[in-house]
N, C-alpha and C positions, 0 to 999 in steps of 0.2 A: 780733758784729762780723763783717762779711763782706769786709773789706779783704784782698786777696791780695798775695803778694810781687810779682807782676807789676804790680799797681797802684802799689805803692811805687816800683818801678823807673821807671814812667811819671812819677810825681810828682818824683823826683829829676832826671830828664831835663828836665822843664819848668822846675824851679826853677833848674837850672844854666844852661840856655840862655836863659831869660827869655821864652819864648813857646812855644805849642803847635806852631806851624808849624815852628819850628826843631827841636823835639824829635822830631817825627814822621819827619824825614829820618834821624835817628840810630836811631830805634827800628824803622822799617820797618813801621809800622802806620798806620791811618787816623786822621784828626783826631777823629772821633766816638768812637773807642775810648778815646783818651787823655782827652778831655773827660769821658766817662762815668766813667772810673776816678777822676779827681780829684774829681768830684762825689760819688762813692760814699765816698771817704775823708773828705771834708768832712762828709758826712751821718753817717758812723760816729763821727767825733770831735765833732760838734756845733759846729763853728766853721769860719770861712773861712780858707783857707790862702793864697789869692792875692787881690790886688787886680787886677781886670780893667781894662785900659786899651786905648786904641785902638792903641797901638804895642807891645803885649805884656802880660806879666803879671809882677807883682812880689810877693814874699812879704810876708805880714802878719807881725806879731810871733809869732803862733801858728805860722805857716808856718816861720819860722826855727827855732823850737823843735822842730817836728816833723822838720825836715830833719836835725837832729843825730841824732835817734832813727832816722830812715830810713837814714842812713849806717851806724849801728851794726848795724841789721838786715841791711843788704847785706853788711857784713864778716862777720857771723856765718854767713850763708848761704854765703858764699864759702869760709869755713873748713870748714864742714860738707861742702861739695861736694868740697873737696880731700881731706878725711879719707876720704870714701867712695870717692873715685876711686883710692885705693891698692889696692883689691881685695884684701880679707883672704885669699882663697883662694890668692893667689899669694905671700903673705909667707912667707919662710923664716927659720930660726933655731932656737934651742933654748931650752927652759924647764926649770929644775930645781925640782921640787916636793918638799917634805918633808911627811910625814904620820905621825901617831901610829897605833898599832894600833887604837885605839878609833875613829878617823875613817875608816879604810880602807873599811869596808863600808857606811858610813852617808851620807857626803857626797861623797867623792872620785869615785865613779862618775858622779854627776850633773854635777859640775863638769867632769870630763874630757870627757864626752860633748858638752857645750855648747861647750867650747873647741875640740875637734878638729873639730866641725862648722863652726865659723867660720874657724879657722886650721888646715886639714888638713895643711899642709906644715911646720909647726913641730914639731920633735922634742921629745918630752916625756920627761924622766928623773925617776923617782920614788924617793925614799929614805924608807923606813919606819924609825923609831927613836923613842927616848924624847923627850919634850918638851924637856928641858934640853939634850940633844945637838943637836936640831934648831935650838934658839935659837942655839947656838954656831955652827952652820953658816950660819945667816942673817947673824949679825953679821960673820962672816969672809968673806961674799960667795960661799960655796960653794953656797948655795941662793938661788933668786929669791923664793920664797914658801913658806909652810908652812900647812897646815890643822891647827889645834891648838885647845886650850882657851886662849883669849887672856886670860881672867881670872886665870890662874895664871902669867903670864909673869914671869920673873926679870929679864930684860934689857929691861924696858918702856921705859926711856929711850932705848934704841938702836933700838927697833922700832916701826913703825907698824902699826895693826891695823884690821880691818873686821869687825864682828860679824855672824855669820849668824843666831844665835838665842841667847836666854837661857833656860836650862833649870833648873827647880827640881828638888827631890828628893821621892821618895815611897817608902813601904814596899811591897814586893812580897810577897804571901802567897798560899797556896793558897785556892781558892774557899771551902772549908769551915773555914778556920782561924779561931781565936777573934778574931785581930786584924782579920780581914776585916769583922767586924761593928762595929768601932769607927769613930767619926766622925773621930778623930785619934789618932795613936799616939805615946805618950811613949817616950823613949829607955829609960827604966827598965823599961817593959813589954817592949820589943823585946829587951832584953838577956837576958831570961829564956828566950828561944827559940833554937833552933838557927839559925845564920846561914850563908848562902851568900854569900861576898864576891867581887866582881869585882876581881881584882888587876891593875890597870893604873895607870900612874903618874899619869894625870890625876885619878883618883878616890881614890886612897889617902889623900893628905893632906887632901882636902876632907871626908872622912867622919870623921876622927879626932876632931873637936870633938864629934860626936854621942856618942861613948863617954865622953869626958871629962865631958859633962853628966850621963850616966847614973851616973857614980861607980863603974862596975864594968867589967871586961873583957868583951867580947862572947863568946858561946859559939859559936865558929867551927867549923862542920862542915867546910868546905872553902874554900880560896882558889883561884880559877881565873881564867884570862885569857880564857875563852870566854863571851861573852854568851849564846849559845844554850845552853850548859851550865847557866848560872844559870837561864834560863827553864825548862828541863826539870826541874831539881832543885826549884825552887820550885813549879812546877805540879803535880808528883807528890807534894808534901807533905814533902819532905826538910827544908825549912827556909824561912826568910824572907830577904829581902835589902833593901838600901837603895840605890837607884840613881836617876840623873837621869831626868826625864821624856822626854828626847830618845831614850832607849833603850826606852821602854815599848811593848810590844805585848800585847794582851790574851790571846794564845794562844801556846803553845809549838809547836815543830815537830811534836810528836805530836798536837796538837789539844786539849791540856788547857788550861783557862782559868786566867788569872792575875788576881788582884785587886790594886789599888793604892790605898793610903790615905795621906793627907797626914801629915806629922810635926807633932806639937804645937808643937815649936820648930823652925822652918825652918832648914835649912842654907843657907849662902851659895850663890846661884845660880851655875851655870857658864855662862860666855860662850864659845860656840864660834864660831870665825871664821878669818880669814886674817891672817897676820903677814908683814911684810917689813921689810928694813932701811931705816931713815930715811935720806933723802938729798935733795939739792937738786933732783934730777930723777930720775924713775923710769926704769929701763931699759925699752927698747921692748918686750921680751918680757913684762915684768910689766904694763906698760900694756895690751898686747893681751889678756893673761889677765884682768885686772880688767874691761876693757870687755866681754869675751865672757861672763863668768860672772855678772855682777851681776844680770841678769834671772833667772837660775837660783837665785841666793841667795834672792831674794824669794819665788819659788814654792816652793822647798824648805822655807823657814821656815814658810810657811803649811801645807804638807803635814805637817810635823813636829808643829806645834802642834795639828793636827787629830786626832792620836792621843791627846791628853790628854783625860781625862774627869773 
């Protein structure tokens, strides 16, 4: 379909004035341009929109129907033009973002870079804390938005969410480890090996079910809050770990390889995303943030899933 917005404007002018000659005075274009535009619309739609008469033009039934849609298109375009005319680079204000320690290095930099590029004059304040405390700050209005694991929200009735990605879990092990040769790993087998556990609030509760299924306590070598420490310890043969796919990279910082194998009984997936307080109308700062980062959410999702093998 080749109908342009300009052609629709010409159609509306003729429909409302009742003739091409009257419309061209308003539009400031030639009669041939308007006639060709209307003929193109009729060809695209496959129907006549006007009845041509000696003293003007009147709408057919199809013409009346299309006029309603044409007005809607005109309003939508006007709204879009008004929104863009606000010039985001001149907008000022502040935005309070909450983030958990797990999310700081993985998604926050991408979102901040996009937002500051579009809205450079908005001051951003970041609070890093546990998920439950960030939820409290969201509900109380002290934070505008938080980057957290939204599938574990406690105040889900008071918060709206938008998911970035859904991440499953796998067993991480050294390249020559016995479990690296397994197609799937059972919790009972994993419990027999030394384990390196990432101790952050988003992951602790989620992995508890795994050890309940195993019927025994895990042989924990170390609990650490550092993802890079887990990578290094696993890659050098100190132990295995169970972590979400969103964190998986096949190499440690030292260049040692890490293998990952699926669990025989899958753990519930983690949904990573944005959360904010529900309300009748979103604050302008939050609306600007969501508008700016949504394209980045989609691209970062694709990049993250690309690491899964």
